[in-house]
Each structure stands twice: as C-alpha cells, then as structure tokens.
PAMIBA-546122 format. One record per residue (C-alpha): residue number from 1; residue in one letter; x, y, z. Coordinates in steps of 0.1 Angstrom, whole numbers, plus 2048, in hexadecimal, padded with zeros to 3 digits. Layout:
N
+------+------+-----+-----+-----+
: resi : resn :   u :   v :   w :
+------+------+-----+-----+-----+
:  NUM :    A :   X :   Y :   Z :
...
+------+------+-----+-----+-----+
This chain:
408
+------+------+-----+-----+-----+
: resi : resn :   u :   v :   w :
+------+------+-----+-----+-----+
:    1 :    M : 5D4 : B72 : 8BE :
:    2 :    S : 5E9 : B64 : 8A3 :
:    3 :    A : 5F9 : B49 : 8BB :
:    4 :    M : 5E4 : B2B : 8C1 :
:    5 :    Y : 5D2 : B2F : 8E2 :
:    6 :    H : 5B6 : B16 : 8F0 :
:    7 :    L : 593 : B21 : 8FD :
:    8 :    F : 598 : B3C : 918 :
:    9 :    E : 5BB : B39 : 91D :
:   10 :    V : 5C1 : B61 : 911 :
:   11 :    F : 5A7 : B7D : 90A :
:   12 :    G : 5A9 : B9D : 8F7 :
:   13 :    I : 594 : BB8 : 900 :
:   14 :    E : 58E : BD9 : 8EC :
:   15 :    L : 57D : BFA : 8FC :
:   16 :    E : 570 : C16 : 8E6 :
:   17 :    Y : 56A : C3A : 8F3 :
:   18 :    M : 55E : C5A : 8E5 :
:   19 :    L : 573 : C7B : 8ED :
:   20 :    I : 55A : C9B : 8F7 :
:   21 :    N : 562 : CBD : 8FC :
:   22 :    N : 55C : CC8 : 91F :
:   23 :    S : 54D : CEB : 916 :
:   24 :    T : 534 : CE1 : 8FB :
:   25 :    F : 52F : CBA : 904 :
:   26 :    K : 533 : CB4 : 8DF :
:   27 :    V : 547 : C9A : 8CE :
:   28 :    N : 56C : CA4 : 8CB :
:   29 :    P : 580 : C96 : 8AB :
:   30 :    K : 5A0 : C99 : 8BD :
:   31 :    V : 5AD : C74 : 8BE :
:   32 :    A : 5C8 : C7C : 8A3 :
:   33 :    E : 5D6 : C96 : 8BC :
:   34 :    V : 5D5 : C7F : 8D9 :
:   35 :    L : 5ED : C60 : 8C4 :
:   36 :    T : 601 : C81 : 8BD :
:   37 :    A : 606 : C8B : 8DE :
:   38 :    K : 60C : C6A : 8EC :
:   39 :    N : 625 : C5F : 8CE :
:   40 :    G : 634 : C7C : 8C3 :
:   41 :    V : 628 : C79 : 89F :
:   42 :    L : 606 : C69 : 894 :
:   43 :    I : 603 : C45 : 88F :
:   44 :    D : 5E4 : C30 : 891 :
:   45 :    D : 5EC : C15 : 8A9 :
:   46 :    I : 601 : C1D : 8CB :
:   47 :    E : 60E : C04 : 8E5 :
:   48 :    N : 60D : C10 : 907 :
:   49 :    G : 61A : BF2 : 91B :
:   50 :    A : 5FD : BD9 : 920 :
:   51 :    I : 5E2 : BEF : 90E :
:   52 :    A : 5E3 : BFB : 8EB :
:   53 :    W : 5D4 : C1B : 8DF :
:   54 :    S : 5C5 : C1F : 8BA :
:   55 :    N : 5AC : C32 : 8A4 :
:   56 :    E : 58B : C29 : 898 :
:   57 :    L : 573 : C31 : 87A :
:   58 :    V : 56B : C53 : 889 :
:   59 :    A : 584 : C6E : 896 :
:   60 :    H : 575 : C73 : 8B9 :
:   61 :    V : 575 : C4D : 8C4 :
:   62 :    I : 596 : C3D : 8D1 :
:   63 :    E : 599 : C17 : 8D8 :
:   64 :    I : 5AF : C0A : 8F5 :
:   65 :    K : 5B4 : BE6 : 8F6 :
:   66 :    T : 5C9 : BCC : 904 :
:   67 :    N : 5EE : BCB : 8F2 :
:   68 :    G : 5E8 : BA7 : 8E6 :
:   69 :    P : 5DA : B89 : 8F7 :
:   70 :    T : 5DA : B8A : 91B :
:   71 :    D : 5D1 : B72 : 937 :
:   72 :    E : 5CD : B8D : 953 :
:   73 :    L : 5AB : B9A : 957 :
:   74 :    N : 5AB : BA1 : 97D :
:   75 :    G : 5C2 : BC0 : 978 :
:   76 :    L : 5B5 : BC9 : 958 :
:   77 :    A : 59B : BE6 : 960 :
:   78 :    D : 5B6 : BF6 : 973 :
:   79 :    A : 5CE : BF5 : 955 :
:   80 :    F : 5B2 : C04 : 93E :
:   81 :    H : 5AC : C1E : 958 :
:   82 :    Q : 5D0 : C2C : 95A :
:   83 :    N : 5D0 : C30 : 934 :
:   84 :    I : 5AE : C43 : 938 :
:   85 :    L : 5BD : C57 : 94E :
:   86 :    E : 5DB : C5E : 936 :
:   87 :    I : 5C6 : C65 : 91A :
:   88 :    N : 5B4 : C7E : 92F :
:   89 :    K : 5D1 : C90 : 939 :
:   90 :    L : 5DB : C92 : 915 :
:   91 :    L : 5B7 : C9F : 90C :
:   92 :    K : 5B7 : CBC : 926 :
:   93 :    P : 5C9 : CD8 : 90C :
:   94 :    F : 5AA : CCF : 8F5 :
:   95 :    D : 591 : CD5 : 911 :
:   96 :    S : 585 : CB2 : 910 :
:   97 :    E : 584 : C8E : 91C :
:   98 :    L : 578 : C6B : 917 :
:   99 :    L : 554 : C61 : 91E :
:  100 :    G : 545 : C3C : 921 :
:  101 :    T : 524 : C31 : 915 :
:  102 :    A : 51C : C24 : 8F2 :
:  103 :    C : 50D : C42 : 8E5 :
:  104 :    H : 513 : C66 : 8E9 :
:  105 :    P : 4ED : C72 : 8F1 :
:  106 :    L : 4EC : C94 : 8DF :
:  107 :    M : 505 : C90 : 8C0 :
:  108 :    N : 4F6 : C97 : 89F :
:  109 :    P : 50B : C7D : 88B :
:  110 :    F : 501 : C91 : 868 :
:  111 :    E : 511 : CAE : 873 :
:  112 :    E : 52C : CA5 : 88D :
:  113 :    T : 53B : C84 : 87D :
:  114 :    K : 55F : C87 : 870 :
:  115 :    L : 56D : C68 : 862 :
:  116 :    W : 592 : C5D : 86C :
:  117 :    E : 5A9 : C6E : 850 :
:  118 :    H : 5C9 : C5E : 85A :
:  119 :    G : 5DD : C3D : 854 :
:  120 :    S : 5CE : C24 : 83F :
:  121 :    N : 5AB : C35 : 83C :
:  122 :    E : 5A1 : C27 : 81C :
:  123 :    I : 58C : C10 : 826 :
:  124 :    Y : 578 : C2B : 83A :
:  125 :    E : 574 : C3F : 81F :
:  126 :    L : 566 : C1E : 80C :
:  127 :    Y : 54F : C18 : 82A :
:  128 :    N : 541 : C3B : 82A :
:  129 :    K : 53C : C3B : 800 :
:  130 :    I : 527 : C1A : 805 :
:  131 :    F : 514 : C20 : 827 :
:  132 :    D : 518 : C45 : 830 :
:  133 :    C : 526 : C44 : 850 :
:  134 :    R : 518 : C63 : 860 :
:  135 :    G : 4FA : C4C : 871 :
:  136 :    H : 4FA : C44 : 894 :
:  137 :    G : 502 : C21 : 88B :
:  138 :    W : 524 : C2B : 87D :
:  139 :    S : 531 : C4B : 88E :
:  140 :    N : 521 : C47 : 8B0 :
:  141 :    L : 527 : C2A : 8BE :
:  142 :    Q : 53C : C1A : 8DA :
:  143 :    S : 541 : BF7 : 8E2 :
:  144 :    M : 558 : BDC : 8F4 :
:  145 :    H : 563 : BC1 : 8E1 :
:  146 :    I : 56D : B9E : 8F3 :
:  147 :    N : 585 : B89 : 8DE :
:  148 :    L : 585 : B65 : 8E9 :
:  149 :    P : 5A0 : B4C : 8DA :
:  150 :    F : 598 : B29 : 8CB :
:  151 :    A : 5B4 : B0D : 8BF :
:  152 :    N : 5A1 : AFA : 8A7 :
:  153 :    D : 57C : AF0 : 898 :
:  154 :    E : 576 : ADD : 8B7 :
:  155 :    E : 57B : AFB : 8CD :
:  156 :    F : 56A : B13 : 8B8 :
:  157 :    E : 54B : AFC : 8B2 :
:  158 :    K : 547 : AFF : 8DA :
:  159 :    L : 550 : B23 : 8DB :
:  160 :    H : 539 : B31 : 8C2 :
:  161 :    A : 51D : B1C : 8CC :
:  162 :    A : 51E : B2B : 8EE :
:  163 :    I : 523 : B4F : 8E2 :
:  164 :    R : 505 : B4D : 8CC :
:  165 :    I : 4F3 : B40 : 8EB :
:  166 :    L : 4FA : B5F : 8FE :
:  167 :    L : 4FB : B7A : 8E7 :
:  168 :    P : 4D5 : B7F : 8E9 :
:  169 :    I : 4D7 : B88 : 90E :
:  170 :    L : 4F5 : BA0 : 90E :
:  171 :    P : 4E3 : BBF : 90A :
:  172 :    G : 4CF : BB7 : 928 :
:  173 :    L : 4F0 : BB9 : 93C :
:  174 :    C : 507 : BD3 : 929 :
:  175 :    A : 4EA : BEB : 914 :
:  176 :    S : 4F6 : C10 : 91B :
:  177 :    S : 4EA : C24 : 8FF :
:  178 :    P : 4C6 : C30 : 906 :
:  179 :    I : 4C7 : C51 : 8FB :
:  180 :    L : 4CC : C60 : 8D5 :
:  181 :    D : 4C7 : C81 : 8C6 :
:  182 :    G : 4BA : C8D : 8EC :
:  183 :    K : 49F : C76 : 8EB :
:  184 :    I : 49A : C53 : 900 :
:  185 :    T : 497 : C3F : 8E0 :
:  186 :    G : 483 : C22 : 8F1 :
:  187 :    F : 4A2 : C0B : 8EE :
:  188 :    K : 4B8 : BFF : 90A :
:  189 :    D : 4D3 : BFA : 8F0 :
:  190 :    S : 4CE : C15 : 8D5 :
:  191 :    R : 4F1 : C0C : 8C8 :
:  192 :    L : 4E8 : BE8 : 8BD :
:  193 :    E : 4C7 : BF6 : 8B0 :
:  194 :    S : 4DA : C0B : 898 :
:  195 :    Y : 4F5 : BF1 : 893 :
:  196 :    K : 4DC : BD5 : 884 :
:  197 :    T : 4D2 : BED : 866 :
:  198 :    N : 4F1 : C05 : 864 :
:  199 :    Q : 4FB : BEE : 844 :
:  200 :    K : 4DA : BE8 : 833 :
:  201 :    E : 4EC : BEE : 812 :
:  202 :    I : 4FD : BCD : 816 :
:  203 :    P : 4E7 : BBB : 82F :
:  204 :    V : 4FB : B9A : 831 :
:  205 :    I : 519 : BAC : 843 :
:  206 :    A : 508 : BAE : 864 :
:  207 :    G : 4EE : B92 : 85A :
:  208 :    K : 4D7 : B90 : 879 :
:  209 :    V : 4F3 : B99 : 892 :
:  210 :    V : 4F3 : B77 : 8A1 :
:  211 :    P : 507 : B64 : 88A :
:  212 :    E : 4FA : B43 : 875 :
:  213 :    Q : 4FF : B20 : 87E :
:  214 :    A : 523 : B1A : 874 :
:  215 :    F : 537 : B08 : 88C :
:  216 :    S : 559 : B01 : 877 :
:  217 :    K : 56F : B15 : 864 :
:  218 :    A : 561 : B06 : 844 :
:  219 :    A : 53D : B0D : 84C :
:  220 :    Y : 546 : B2F : 856 :
:  221 :    E : 559 : B36 : 830 :
:  222 :    T : 539 : B26 : 820 :
:  223 :    G : 51D : B36 : 835 :
:  224 :    I : 529 : B59 : 83F :
:  225 :    Y : 549 : B66 : 82E :
:  226 :    L : 53F : B5B : 80C :
:  227 :    P : 51D : B6B : 80B :
:  228 :    I : 530 : B8A : 817 :
:  229 :    Q : 54B : B89 : 7FB :
:  230 :    K : 533 : B86 : 7DF :
:  231 :    A : 51D : BA3 : 7EF :
:  232 :    I : 539 : BBB : 7F1 :
:  233 :    A : 548 : BB3 : 7D1 :
:  234 :    P : 539 : BCF : 7BF :
:  235 :    Y : 545 : BE8 : 7D8 :
:  236 :    N : 568 : BDB : 7D9 :
:  237 :    E : 576 : BDF : 7B5 :
:  238 :    D : 598 : BE9 : 7C5 :
:  239 :    G : 599 : BCD : 7E1 :
:  240 :    I : 59A : BE4 : 7FB :
:  241 :    L : 57F : BD1 : 810 :
:  242 :    D : 589 : BAF : 81D :
:  243 :    Y : 56B : B98 : 824 :
:  244 :    H : 57A : B8A : 843 :
:  245 :    F : 57A : BAB : 853 :
:  246 :    V : 559 : BB9 : 845 :
:  247 :    N : 545 : BA2 : 858 :
:  248 :    S : 531 : BB4 : 874 :
:  249 :    R : 51F : B9A : 886 :
:  250 :    G : 51A : B9D : 8AF :
:  251 :    A : 536 : B84 : 8AE :
:  252 :    I : 550 : B7E : 894 :
:  253 :    A : 566 : B62 : 88D :
:  254 :    R : 58B : B6E : 886 :
:  255 :    F : 59B : B4F : 878 :
:  256 :    D : 5BB : B63 : 870 :
:  257 :    R : 5C0 : B64 : 895 :
:  258 :    N : 5AA : B48 : 8A4 :
:  259 :    A : 592 : B5B : 8B6 :
:  260 :    I : 56F : B67 : 8B8 :
:  261 :    E : 567 : B8B : 8BF :
:  262 :    I : 54A : B93 : 8D0 :
:  263 :    R : 53C : BB6 : 8C7 :
:  264 :    V : 519 : BBD : 8D5 :
:  265 :    I : 523 : BCA : 8F7 :
:  266 :    D : 51E : BF0 : 8FC :
:  267 :    I : 53B : C01 : 90F :
:  268 :    Q : 532 : C0B : 933 :
:  269 :    E : 53D : C26 : 948 :
:  270 :    C : 55B : C1B : 955 :
:  271 :    P : 575 : C00 : 94F :
:  272 :    K : 56C : BEF : 970 :
:  273 :    A : 549 : BEA : 962 :
:  274 :    D : 554 : BDE : 941 :
:  275 :    I : 56C : BC4 : 94E :
:  276 :    A : 555 : BBC : 965 :
:  277 :    I : 53E : BB1 : 947 :
:  278 :    A : 556 : BA3 : 935 :
:  279 :    V : 563 : B89 : 952 :
:  280 :    L : 53F : B82 : 958 :
:  281 :    V : 538 : B7A : 930 :
:  282 :    I : 55A : B66 : 930 :
:  283 :    E : 54E : B50 : 94D :
:  284 :    V : 52A : B49 : 942 :
:  285 :    L : 53A : B40 : 922 :
:  286 :    K : 550 : B27 : 934 :
:  287 :    L : 52F : B1A : 945 :
:  288 :    L : 51E : B16 : 925 :
:  289 :    V : 53C : B07 : 912 :
:  290 :    Y : 548 : AEE : 92E :
:  291 :    H : 526 : AE6 : 943 :
:  292 :    P : 50D : AEF : 92A :
:  293 :    F : 4EA : AED : 93A :
:  294 :    T : 4DF : ADC : 91C :
:  295 :    S : 4F7 : ACD : 8FF :
:  296 :    L : 50C : ADB : 8E6 :
:  297 :    T : 4F6 : ACC : 8CE :
:  298 :    S : 4DA : ADF : 8DC :
:  299 :    Q : 4EC : AFE : 8DC :
:  300 :    K : 4F8 : AFB : 8B6 :
:  301 :    D : 4D2 : AF4 : 8AE :
:  302 :    W : 4C5 : B1A : 8B0 :
:  303 :    H : 4BF : B2B : 891 :
:  304 :    Q : 4CD : B50 : 88F :
:  305 :    N : 4AA : B5C : 889 :
:  306 :    E : 49B : B50 : 8AB :
:  307 :    L : 4B8 : B5B : 8BD :
:  308 :    A : 4B6 : B7D : 8AD :
:  309 :    G : 493 : B7F : 8B5 :
:  310 :    I : 49A : B7E : 8DC :
:  311 :    L : 4BC : B95 : 8D6 :
:  312 :    N : 4A2 : BAD : 8C6 :
:  313 :    K : 489 : BB1 : 8E2 :
:  314 :    I : 4A8 : BB4 : 8FB :
:  315 :    I : 4B7 : BD0 : 8E6 :
:  316 :    K : 497 : BE4 : 8ED :
:  317 :    E : 48D : BD8 : 911 :
:  318 :    G : 4AE : BD0 : 91F :
:  319 :    E : 4AE : BBC : 940 :
:  320 :    N : 48B : BC2 : 943 :
:  321 :    Y : 47F : BAB : 927 :
:  322 :    E : 46E : B8C : 933 :
:  323 :    I : 479 : B6E : 91D :
:  324 :    T : 45D : B55 : 918 :
:  325 :    N : 46F : B3D : 901 :
:  326 :    F : 475 : B1F : 916 :
:  327 :    G : 48B : B0C : 8FD :
:  328 :    Y : 4A5 : B2B : 8FF :
:  329 :    L : 4A2 : B2F : 927 :
:  330 :    E : 4A8 : B0A : 92B :
:  331 :    E : 4CC : B10 : 917 :
:  332 :    L : 4D2 : B27 : 935 :
:  333 :    G : 4CB : B10 : 950 :
:  334 :    L : 4A5 : B1D : 954 :
:  335 :    G : 483 : B0F : 952 :
:  336 :    D : 46B : B2C : 957 :
:  337 :    H : 462 : B4D : 946 :
:  338 :    C : 478 : B67 : 958 :
:  339 :    L : 486 : B8C : 953 :
:  340 :    V : 4A8 : B8D : 942 :
:  341 :    N : 4B5 : B9C : 963 :
:  342 :    D : 4AF : B7D : 974 :
:  343 :    V : 4C1 : B67 : 957 :
:  344 :    W : 4DF : B7C : 95D :
:  345 :    K : 4DC : B78 : 984 :
:  346 :    H : 4D5 : B55 : 980 :
:  347 :    L : 4F4 : B50 : 96B :
:  348 :    Y : 509 : B64 : 984 :
:  349 :    E : 502 : B51 : 9A2 :
:  350 :    H : 510 : B32 : 98C :
:  351 :    V : 532 : B44 : 984 :
:  352 :    K : 53B : B5E : 99F :
:  353 :    N : 551 : B4A : 9B2 :
:  354 :    N : 568 : B4F : 995 :
:  355 :    I : 566 : B72 : 994 :
:  356 :    A : 57B : B89 : 9A8 :
:  357 :    P : 56A : B9F : 9C4 :
:  358 :    H : 570 : BC1 : 9B3 :
:  359 :    Y : 560 : BB7 : 994 :
:  360 :    R : 544 : BA4 : 9A9 :
:  361 :    E : 53B : BC5 : 9B9 :
:  362 :    A : 538 : BD4 : 995 :
:  363 :    I : 523 : BB9 : 988 :
:  364 :    E : 509 : BBB : 9A7 :
:  365 :    I : 507 : BDF : 9A1 :
:  366 :    I : 4F7 : BD6 : 97E :
:  367 :    L : 4E5 : BBB : 987 :
:  368 :    S : 4D5 : BCE : 9A4 :
:  369 :    K : 4D2 : BF2 : 996 :
:  370 :    G : 4CC : BE7 : 96F :
:  371 :    T : 4E1 : BEC : 951 :
:  372 :    L : 4F4 : C0F : 94C :
:  373 :    S : 4D6 : C19 : 935 :
:  374 :    T : 4BD : C14 : 950 :
:  375 :    R : 4D3 : C25 : 96A :
:  376 :    I : 4D6 : C43 : 953 :
:  377 :    E : 4B0 : C45 : 94C :
:  378 :    K : 4A9 : C44 : 973 :
:  379 :    A : 4C3 : C60 : 975 :
:  380 :    L : 4B4 : C75 : 95A :
:  381 :    G : 490 : C71 : 969 :
:  382 :    D : 478 : C84 : 956 :
:  383 :    D : 48F : CA2 : 94B :
:  384 :    I : 49D : C97 : 92D :
:  385 :    S : 4AA : CBB : 923 :
:  386 :    P : 4CC : CBF : 913 :
:  387 :    E : 4D8 : CCD : 931 :
:  388 :    N : 4CE : CB0 : 947 :
:  389 :    I : 4DA : C97 : 931 :
:  390 :    T : 4FD : CA7 : 92D :
:  391 :    M : 4FC : CAC : 955 :
:  392 :    V : 4F8 : C83 : 959 :
:  393 :    Y : 510 : C7A : 93C :
:  394 :    K : 529 : C93 : 94D :
:  395 :    K : 525 : C7D : 96D :
:  396 :    L : 52F : C60 : 957 :
:  397 :    A : 54D : C6F : 94C :
:  398 :    D : 556 : C73 : 971 :
:  399 :    C : 54E : C4E : 975 :
:  400 :    L : 569 : C46 : 959 :
:  401 :    Q : 583 : C5E : 967 :
:  402 :    S : 57D : C4D : 988 :
:  403 :    N : 577 : C29 : 97F :
:  404 :    I : 557 : C26 : 993 :
:  405 :    L : 535 : C1B : 987 :
:  406 :    F : 518 : C30 : 985 :
:  407 :    D : 503 : C27 : 9A2 :
:  408 :    I : 4E1 : C39 : 9A6 :
+------+------+-----+-----+-----+
C-alpha cells in the first residue's frame, strides 16, 4: 500500500496454506516445485491476476494474497478459491494438496521442518540461528493477515486504537488450532499460544502480542521500533534484520506503506470462511472508529497488559470464555458479563446489513456452531487417534477444495 489511501478505502488479504501428502498426511515441502511449475523457473513471488503467490519461512507453506490493495471484497473468496484449485492441480503429480487450519495436527516440527532454501533466504537462516525455527510456533502455523490503510497520524490513531480493542476477542471468532502432536492441547488457539513465546530469546519483538499505547508514527518509533532495534543489534552484525519488519505483535504498523497488518487470525477451512471473517472484522472496526460505544480517548486508555490478559484467556477458551471485565465490555457496547460468542453475536447484529449474504451465511455458521476449533473437536469426539484425526482433517481438505464451511 505505497499509495496514500484513507481508512477502509482498500484492503490487503494474505492467506497461508500448508501442503500435505495425500498418502501419508505429512506436510510436503514442495512449494518450490509449485512455483516452478507455475512460472517455468523458480521465483519467490508470482503474480496471477488479482491474486499473487509466494513462499514462506518453511518449504511446505505457500501464501496467496491480493495482488496489491483492493476495494473488492464480495468476489474475493471466489478469486482465492480459483487459485487454490489451480495450485491443487499443480500438486497432483506430487500426490499432494493444500490444507487449511492454522496447525497441522500430527506434524513433528523437529523432524519434518524444512526451511525455504531459495531466493532471499538469508533472513530465514538468521532467524533459525537465533530462534531455532523447528518449533510449532515457527514451522507449523498458518494465518490470515488483514492489511488496513491510514493516510496520516490522525487516521492511524483511530485505527490503531480500534484494532487494539478488538484484538483480544478475535480468537473467539477464528481459532482453528485445537491439536498439536496428535493431542488436544487445551487451547482453542494453539497457534497463538505458541506464537506468544516463539521469540522468547528476544521478547520485545512480539511484546504482549497486543501492541503498546502508541498512537502516532513518532510514538510508535520511540515506544516499539527503537526497543526492537536495540534488542536485535547483538544478533544483527551484518544488518540483515530490519527492525521495522522484525516487529511481530498481533497488529503491526507498516509506515513504509501506511497500513496496519492484523496477524492474530487463524486460517480457516476455506476462503469463504476466511473472507467472511475479514469482512466482519473490517465492519466492526469501522463501527469502533466511526461510531465508538465509548470514545477514542477511552479506547486509547487501555494498557496492553490488561488487553493481553483478556486475549490470553480467549486463546485458551475461545468463544466459551466469559468476559467479566465490565470496562472492556463497555468498549464493545455491552453492560454485563457474557460469553465471547455473545459479544460477537452482538457486534454482528450492528453490522450485518453491511455484509453480503454469502458472507453472512458463513458468519452465522461460525456463530451458531462454534469456531473451527470447536467444530473440529466435536467431529473428533472421544477418538483422537491419528487415524481419526487424519480422517477429519481430510474432510477439511475437501472443504478447501469445494470452498464450503465445515458444518457439523
């Protein structure tokens, strides 16, 4: 978003998917082969009309994203789906296909991780040297990123304040990672639970996941970027790491392109679900920016530690967590303790008339049947054998191929 856009004029959406082998159900590090098959020669980024493809840190994850800013959301799920079908066709010779959800449920990252070895991989090698990228929080996680523009400090202030308020309840809408190492982890959002500590060697990089109270470019530079710059300096003798890009909070300010990137959303089972969630999040943020239930001053007053405390509970319990912080509920237009799922139902009622019918259908399945984590757990029942996990997740792969929600 290098051009100057005002609030909510355009959007950028990024979706990450893992490659799995159909016969073994293991992750398959064949992204280089897919990009080569598509382009003729291997390059890191491929433009495919409205959608672009690129590699990620590990060789079994591919990212597909809007090819630059777009103001078209209603047809975006279909555009992503057509690219998924094309990638799956390219994967057939490798007996492989794409799979949604935020974590592979059976992957052993210490044995199966293969880092991206092509193109500009120096940063990946350095990250691996510092953090050891074989853990779940590095090599077994897929998410959706939503990029939202701002034109100046005044717009940044409003957008960042609203995003900080909304971040804690996002896992109660989008958690899709209940299983790691073949076991129910006890966290609806195991990806985020791993993400919180995957950079523990330099904890300032991710902070509390909820960003600090920085509401201007200058405040962000002083409060977030400079501490990161100082912390990474001992590891950055060759200048490979740019402290602007190392920032790993749940929402990061990108002043180079005047956008905030939301990063806490688990990837779902299909683009219809992903983009429906993105649309709902965007509409709720519009509500919080333009018609706040309290005030901008009130939104800005929240310290990251207090918001992170709520987030951590919801990472664990998802939509079933009962929020009892009345001050926080007031920011979302509620006056009494209630479940996270009821908070989302309340917010949805405020914005649903602005959402296209096909996305409303997807949102209503999530709000009535539960997050994808909950639906996966229900589908598994008491049988968490590798065979049953594989069977359920192959149904999820079918959902991705067909662009339908996992409805139990």
